[in-house]
N, C-alpha and C positions, 0 to 999 in steps of 0.2 A: 503494499500499500504506500503510495507516494506520500511523503511528509508534506503537511500543509503549511504553506509559507504565511508568516505574519504579514498583515496588510500595513500599509503606510500609515504612520501616526497622522491624526487630524489637527487642525488648528483648535486650540483649546484644550488638547491632550498634554499631559505631562511628557516631557522628553524622556525616553526610555533609558534606564540605567544600564551602563555597559562599560567595561574596561577595554581600552583600545591601545594598540601600538602605533606610536607616532615618531616623527623625526625629533620630538622631546622626550622620548622614553614613553613608558606606559602612563596613561592618563585614565582617571576614572570620570566618566561623564555621566550627569551633568555637574557632579560635585566639584570638579576641577574649577569651574567658573561660578562658585557660590557667590551670591550678592552681586552678580554682574550679568548683563546681557551678553549674549554670545550668538555668533553667526556660524552655522556649520554649512559649508558649501562643497557640493560634489562635483568633480569633473571627470570626464570619460577616460583620460590618460595623460600621462607624463610626457613630455617631448612632443606636444601637439600644438599647433599654431595659435589656435583661439584661446585654448587654455593658458598658454605662456603669456598672452597679452593680458588675461584676466588676473593671473597672479601677481604680475607686474602691477596692475591697477590697484588690486586689493592692498599691496604692500605700500604704495604711495599714498593711500588713505588711512593707513594703519593708525598713524598719530591721531587722526581725527576720530576714528573709531574708539580709541583708548579715552580720548578726552569725554566722550559720550558714555564711559564706563562699559565699554563693549569690546569682546575679544573676538578673535577670528580662530576658525580651525578648518582645514581643508580636508578632503577626503577622495581617494580613488582606489582601485584594486591593485595597484602597483605595490611593490615591495618597498620597503624603508630605504634599501640602497639606490633604488631608482629615483625616489623623491630627493634623496640627498645629492645625487648626481645632478639631478635636474636644477635643484635650487642653486647649487654651486654653478652650474652653467648660466643661470640667469644673473648672478652676482658678477661672473666674470666678463659676460658678454653685454649686460645691460646696466651694470653699475647699481644694482639694487639687491640688497640682502633680504631674503625672504625670513622674517622674524617669527611669524606665527607657526604653530605646529601643523602638520599634515598627517591624517590617518593613513596607515598602511594597512589596507583591507584585503590582503592577498587571498584570503579564502572567501571573501564575499560575505561574511556573517554580518557585518554591520550594515553593509548596502541592503542585504536582505531584510534586516530588522526594520531599516528605514524605508524600504520599498523603493530602492534606487536602481534595480536591475529591471530593465524594459521587459514586459510580459511577452514581447514578440521573439525574444531570444537573444543571444549574445551575453557577454559577461561585463561589458564596460558599464561603469556607473552613468547614469544620466546627469545632466547639468541641472542641479536643483540647488535651492537655498532654504534653509531653515533659520528663522529668527526666533530666539529663545530668551524670555525675560528672566529677571533675577529669581523668580519664584519657580523656574524650571518649566514654564508653561510655553508651549509653541504658540506664537502670536502670528506667524506668517509663514507660508510655504510657496515658493516660486519655481516654476519650471522654465528652462530655456531649451530650444532645439540645438542640435550639435552646430549649426551653421551660425548662430547668433550668440555673440558674446553678452555677458551681464553688464548693466549700467550700474557702476558703482555710486553715482551721485543718487540715484533712486534708492538704493539700499540705505544710505546715509540718511536721506529724506525720511525713509520709513522709521528708522530708530528715533530720529528726532521727533516725528509725528507721534509715535506710540508713546514716548516719554512725556510729551506735552499732554497728549490725551489723558494719560493716567494721572499726571500731576493736578491737571486742572478740572477733570470730569467733563471733557468736551470731546467734539469729534473734528476730525480734520478734513477740509474740503479738497476737492480735485486740484491737482496742481499746486497745492500749497507749498510754499508761502506766496506763490504767484497767482493765485485764483483769479479768474476773468471777472467774478461777480463780487467777492468780498476780500480780495488781495490777501493780506497776511492774517486776517481775522480767523477766529476759530467759531466753529458751529456749536451751538447750545443745543442740548438734548431736546426733543419736542415735548412741549407741555403735556402732561398726562391727566390733567384735571381742569374743570372750569375755574377754580381758585388760582391755579397756576397761570391759566390764560390771562387773568385779570391782572395778576402780578406782572406778566411779561408786557402787558399793554402799559402799565404804569412805569416800568423800566424803560421802555421805550420812549414814553413822554418825557421822562426826565433825562434822556440822552445817554443812559447807561448801556443800552444795546440798539441795535437796528434789525428790523424784521421786514421781510417781504409778506409774511403772514405769521400768525401765532405759532405755526409749526416749523417755521424756517427763520430762525433768529440767529444772529451772529454778534461777536463783541471783539474787542480787541484782546489780545493773549495778555 
């Protein structure tokens, strides 16, 4: 009887506990990033063109991620020695040292647990991103096709948006902080009672918030 594979964790699930082999030694996830956000991103393979540009880009943003209390960790089914040789090549040829760890998932167990092996066959991990908060809750999952590299500015924007939403109890509009309607304002949760609707109207009259209607109000962050 064929062993049933675990499905991919969903947004809102806890990141599964696992011990992984990495270029920084064995790490226990998610405990390694206790009290921090972290981004786990998988790539199809070392020494591949698009993945190389992504790793270079992630590293150039690493200081910005760390300022946001966010760590990075990569993953592919390549062995540790392949990761080490690849990062050495990046440093020697592109003058950028890869400082974050990379999981060496040679047997594919981690990828299997996270649902990163495409069901149509093959062994290479798909190009995915998990954004995990300090409570070890998965907040976002992104998939990219093999031919399209990731946008690091968008991933930074997502971390900033999540942190602002959590801190202020608000929602983040499209293209924030350059939304076409409300610019860098944040969206207030819709009123859930008649009393709250009246309160919103009063806040609008006093210039504390702006509303298109009682269910679509925004304010300065």
